[in-house]
C-alpha positions as CSV (number, residue, x, y, z in Angstrom):
1,M,-44.6,-66.3,-74.0
2,I,-42.5,-65.1,-71.3
3,N,-39.5,-65.1,-73.4
4,S,-41.4,-62.9,-76.3
5,T,-42.4,-60.3,-73.8
6,L,-38.9,-59.6,-72.5
7,K,-38.0,-59.8,-75.8
8,I,-40.2,-56.6,-76.5
9,I,-39.6,-55.1,-73.0
10,C,-36.1,-55.1,-74.0
11,I,-36.5,-53.6,-77.6
12,T,-38.6,-51.1,-76.1
13,I,-35.9,-49.6,-73.7
14,V,-33.3,-49.5,-76.2
15,F,-35.4,-47.7,-78.4
16,A,-36.1,-45.1,-76.3
17,F,-32.7,-44.7,-74.3
18,H,-31.3,-44.2,-78.3
19,F,-34.1,-41.6,-78.8
20,N,-33.7,-39.8,-75.9
21,Q,-30.0,-39.8,-76.3
22,S,-30.4,-37.8,-79.8
23,F,-32.9,-35.8,-79.2
24,G,-30.8,-34.6,-76.2
25,Q,-27.7,-33.9,-78.4
26,E,-30.0,-32.1,-81.0
27,N,-31.3,-29.4,-78.1
28,T,-27.7,-29.0,-77.0
29,T,-26.2,-28.8,-80.0
30,S,-29.2,-25.8,-80.6
31,R,-27.9,-23.7,-78.0
32,F,-24.3,-21.9,-77.8
33,L,-22.6,-19.4,-75.2
34,F,-23.3,-15.8,-76.0
35,S,-20.4,-13.3,-75.3
36,G,-21.5,-9.8,-75.4
37,Q,-20.4,-6.4,-73.5
38,I,-22.5,-3.3,-73.4
39,I,-21.4,-0.1,-74.1
40,T,-22.1,3.1,-74.9
41,E,-21.0,6.6,-76.8
42,G,-17.2,6.3,-76.9
43,V,-17.0,3.2,-76.7
44,R,-17.4,3.0,-72.6
45,P,-18.6,0.5,-70.9
46,V,-22.1,0.2,-69.4
47,A,-22.2,-1.7,-65.8
48,L,-24.8,-3.4,-64.2
49,A,-27.1,-3.7,-67.5
50,H,-29.7,-6.1,-67.3
51,I,-29.8,-8.4,-70.0
52,I,-33.0,-10.8,-69.9
53,N,-33.6,-13.8,-72.5
54,V,-37.3,-13.3,-73.4
55,N,-37.3,-17.2,-75.0
56,S,-36.1,-18.8,-72.2
57,K,-37.3,-16.5,-69.5
58,T,-33.4,-16.3,-67.7
59,G,-31.7,-13.0,-67.0
60,M,-28.5,-11.9,-65.5
61,A,-26.3,-8.5,-64.9
62,S,-23.4,-7.4,-66.6
63,D,-20.1,-6.9,-64.9
64,T,-18.6,-3.7,-64.1
65,L,-17.0,-3.7,-67.7
66,G,-20.2,-4.3,-69.5
67,Y,-19.2,-7.8,-70.0
68,F,-21.9,-11.2,-70.0
69,K,-22.0,-15.0,-71.0
70,M,-25.5,-16.5,-71.6
71,W,-26.6,-19.3,-73.2
72,V,-29.1,-18.8,-76.1
73,S,-30.6,-20.2,-79.2
74,E,-30.8,-18.8,-82.6
75,N,-33.5,-16.2,-82.8
76,D,-33.9,-15.6,-79.3
77,I,-34.4,-12.0,-78.1
78,L,-32.8,-9.9,-75.7
79,N,-33.9,-7.4,-73.6
80,I,-31.4,-4.6,-72.6
81,S,-32.1,-2.1,-70.2
82,A,-29.5,0.4,-67.7
83,I,-30.0,3.3,-65.5
84,G,-29.9,6.0,-67.7
85,F,-30.2,4.3,-71.1
86,E,-32.4,3.4,-73.5
87,F,-34.4,0.0,-73.6
88,I,-33.4,-2.3,-76.5
89,E,-34.6,-5.6,-77.9
90,Y,-31.3,-7.7,-79.9
91,H,-32.0,-10.7,-82.2
92,V,-29.4,-13.5,-81.5
93,S,-28.0,-14.9,-84.8
94,L,-25.5,-18.3,-85.1
95,V,-23.4,-16.0,-87.5
96,H,-22.7,-14.3,-83.7
97,S,-22.2,-17.6,-81.7
98,D,-18.0,-17.3,-81.8
99,S,-17.2,-13.6,-81.4
100,L,-17.9,-11.0,-78.6
101,I,-20.6,-9.2,-79.5
102,E,-20.8,-5.3,-78.7
103,I,-24.2,-3.8,-78.0
104,Y,-24.7,-0.1,-78.1
105,L,-27.4,1.7,-75.7
106,N,-28.3,5.3,-76.2
107,R,-27.9,7.5,-73.2
108,R,-31.7,8.7,-72.2
109,A,-32.5,12.1,-70.7
110,Y,-34.9,12.0,-67.5
111,E,-36.9,15.3,-68.1
112,I,-37.1,16.5,-64.1
113,P,-40.2,19.1,-63.6
114,E,-39.3,22.7,-62.3
115,V,-39.0,23.1,-58.2
116,S,-39.5,26.5,-56.9
117,I,-38.2,26.4,-53.4
118,S,-38.9,30.1,-51.3
119,Y,-38.5,30.6,-47.5
120,F,-42.1,31.8,-47.5
121,G,-43.4,29.2,-49.8
122,T,-45.6,30.3,-52.1
123,Y,-46.8,34.0,-52.8
124,K,-50.1,33.6,-51.0
125,D,-47.9,32.1,-47.9
126,F,-46.1,35.2,-47.8
127,E,-49.3,37.2,-48.1
128,Y,-50.8,35.5,-45.1
129,K,-47.4,35.6,-43.0
130,V,-46.6,39.3,-43.7
131,L,-50.6,40.1,-42.6
132,N,-50.4,38.1,-39.7
133,F,-47.4,38.5,-38.4
134,K,-47.3,39.5,-34.6
135,I,-44.5,42.0,-33.2
136,K,-43.5,41.4,-29.8
137,D,-44.6,44.0,-27.1
138,E,-42.0,44.7,-25.5
139,N,-40.3,47.9,-24.2
140,I,-36.7,46.9,-25.5
141,I,-37.1,50.0,-28.6
142,N,-37.5,52.5,-26.0
143,E,-34.7,51.3,-23.6
144,L,-32.5,51.5,-26.9
145,V,-33.4,54.4,-27.9
146,L,-32.5,56.3,-24.1
147,K,-29.6,54.8,-24.2
148,E,-28.3,57.5,-27.2
149,L,-29.9,60.1,-25.4
150,P,-27.3,62.7,-23.5
151,R,-27.5,62.9,-19.9
152,V,-29.2,66.3,-19.1
153,E,-30.7,66.8,-15.9
154,N,-34.1,68.5,-15.5
155,P,-33.6,71.1,-18.8
156,K,-35.8,73.6,-18.6
157,P,-37.1,74.8,-21.9
158,Y,-35.4,78.4,-22.8
159,E,-36.8,80.2,-25.5
160,P,-34.6,83.3,-25.9
161,T,-36.5,87.0,-26.8
162,L,-35.5,89.8,-28.8
163,G,-35.6,92.1,-26.1
164,S,-32.2,90.4,-24.5
165,P,-29.7,90.1,-27.2
166,I,-26.8,89.3,-24.4
167,S,-28.9,86.3,-23.2
168,L,-29.2,85.2,-27.1
169,L,-25.7,85.2,-27.4
170,Y,-25.2,82.9,-24.7
171,D,-27.8,80.7,-25.7
172,L,-26.4,80.4,-28.8
173,L,-22.7,80.2,-28.0
174,S,-22.8,78.2,-24.9
175,H,-22.1,74.5,-24.0
176,E,-25.7,74.9,-22.3
177,G,-27.7,76.0,-25.1
178,K,-25.8,73.4,-27.5
179,S,-26.7,70.9,-24.8
180,R,-30.4,71.9,-24.9
181,R,-31.0,72.6,-28.7
182,K,-29.3,68.8,-29.3
183,Y,-32.0,67.4,-26.2
184,M,-34.7,69.3,-28.0
185,A,-33.7,68.3,-31.3
186,L,-33.5,64.2,-30.1
187,K,-36.9,64.5,-28.4
188,E,-38.6,65.6,-31.1
189,E,-36.5,62.6,-33.4
190,E,-37.9,60.0,-30.8
191,P,-41.4,59.2,-31.9
192,L,-40.2,59.1,-35.4
193,K,-37.0,56.6,-34.2
194,L,-39.8,54.7,-32.3
195,K,-42.1,54.0,-35.6
196,I,-38.9,53.2,-37.3
197,E,-38.1,50.6,-35.0
198,A,-41.3,49.1,-34.7
199,K,-41.0,48.5,-38.7
200,Y,-37.2,47.6,-39.0
201,N,-35.3,45.8,-36.5
202,R,-33.3,43.0,-36.1
203,E,-36.4,40.7,-34.8
204,I,-38.3,41.0,-37.7
205,V,-35.2,41.2,-40.5
206,K,-34.2,37.4,-38.9
207,N,-37.9,36.4,-39.4
208,I,-38.0,37.3,-42.5
209,T,-34.8,36.5,-43.9
210,G,-33.6,33.3,-41.5
211,L,-30.2,35.2,-41.0
212,E,-28.2,35.4,-37.6
213,G,-25.2,37.0,-35.8
214,Q,-22.9,38.6,-38.4
215,D,-24.7,37.5,-41.3
216,L,-27.6,39.4,-40.4
217,K,-25.5,42.4,-39.5
218,E,-24.0,42.6,-43.0
219,F,-27.5,42.7,-44.7
220,M,-28.9,45.1,-42.8
221,D,-25.8,47.3,-43.3
222,T,-26.6,46.3,-47.4
223,C,-30.2,47.3,-47.2
224,N,-28.9,50.6,-46.1
225,F,-32.7,51.8,-46.2
226,S,-33.4,55.6,-45.6
227,D,-35.6,56.6,-42.6
228,S,-38.5,58.5,-45.2
229,F,-38.6,55.3,-47.0
230,I,-38.7,53.3,-43.8
231,L,-41.4,55.7,-42.3
232,N,-43.3,56.2,-45.6
233,T,-43.4,52.5,-46.9
234,S,-46.4,50.0,-46.3
235,E,-45.5,47.0,-44.5
236,Y,-46.0,44.9,-46.7
237,S,-44.2,46.6,-49.5
238,L,-41.1,47.0,-46.7
239,Y,-40.9,43.3,-46.6
240,A,-41.0,42.4,-50.1
241,E,-38.1,45.1,-50.4
242,I,-36.4,42.7,-47.9
243,L,-36.5,39.9,-49.7
244,K,-35.3,41.4,-52.9
245,K,-32.3,42.7,-51.1
246,F,-32.0,39.0,-49.4
247,E,-32.2,37.5,-53.0
248,G,-29.6,40.1,-54.0
249,F,-27.3,39.2,-50.6
250,K,-27.4,35.5,-51.3
251,K,-26.1,35.7,-54.9
252,T,-23.2,38.1,-53.5
253,Q,-22.4,35.7,-50.5
254,K,-22.2,32.7,-53.1
255,S,-20.0,34.6,-55.7
256,S,-17.6,35.4,-53.1
257,I,-17.3,31.8,-51.7
258,V,-16.6,30.7,-55.2
259,V,-13.9,33.5,-55.7
260,E,-12.2,32.0,-52.3
């Protein structure tokens, strides 16, 4: 009885071993090493492309020349993707088991939305900043104007009369008369200069454009606004014109850099 049992166990073990070996060989022979290269237009290699075997749930990346090797079976599906290229699905065939397969990827164009960059942000931001712009209440303007005035000690108003032709001639030709007339003309222009300086000066242009130093000086020389334009234009229109001039100034600066 014992001998019969041992014989049955031995036969079972031998059969099971033979079956497993046969099945393993069959399963191994159905898989093969797939060699491929990922390329794009001009037969250029695609580096670091991702290759995923959907059937075996395995994956890898191509090398810097686009080459890769992977164990696959017939009819496996390979998902292949890379940044800047269209995604594809490749179906494995036994016909390709012994050769290097080139897999082509088409380039992909990414649409980027338009971005508007402005120093003042949106138009509403610009309008708000202009309407709420506050000029510092300092006496710098008066000092600048006074520096340009000639030093005349207590000039006395003098109006020549028709009854004194010699005095009239002296006033027209003498150095004192010329200085007096120049002083009176400057005194009349002083309020206008103060108004011009209040609307258009280095500090205001600096706040609008962000320019400083030599760039600020060159830009203001480029603007060359007339006194009548500054006096007769609203602050909003004036600052808008400064921004318009600033756009042209930036283009000129870029062009000069490219030429150099």
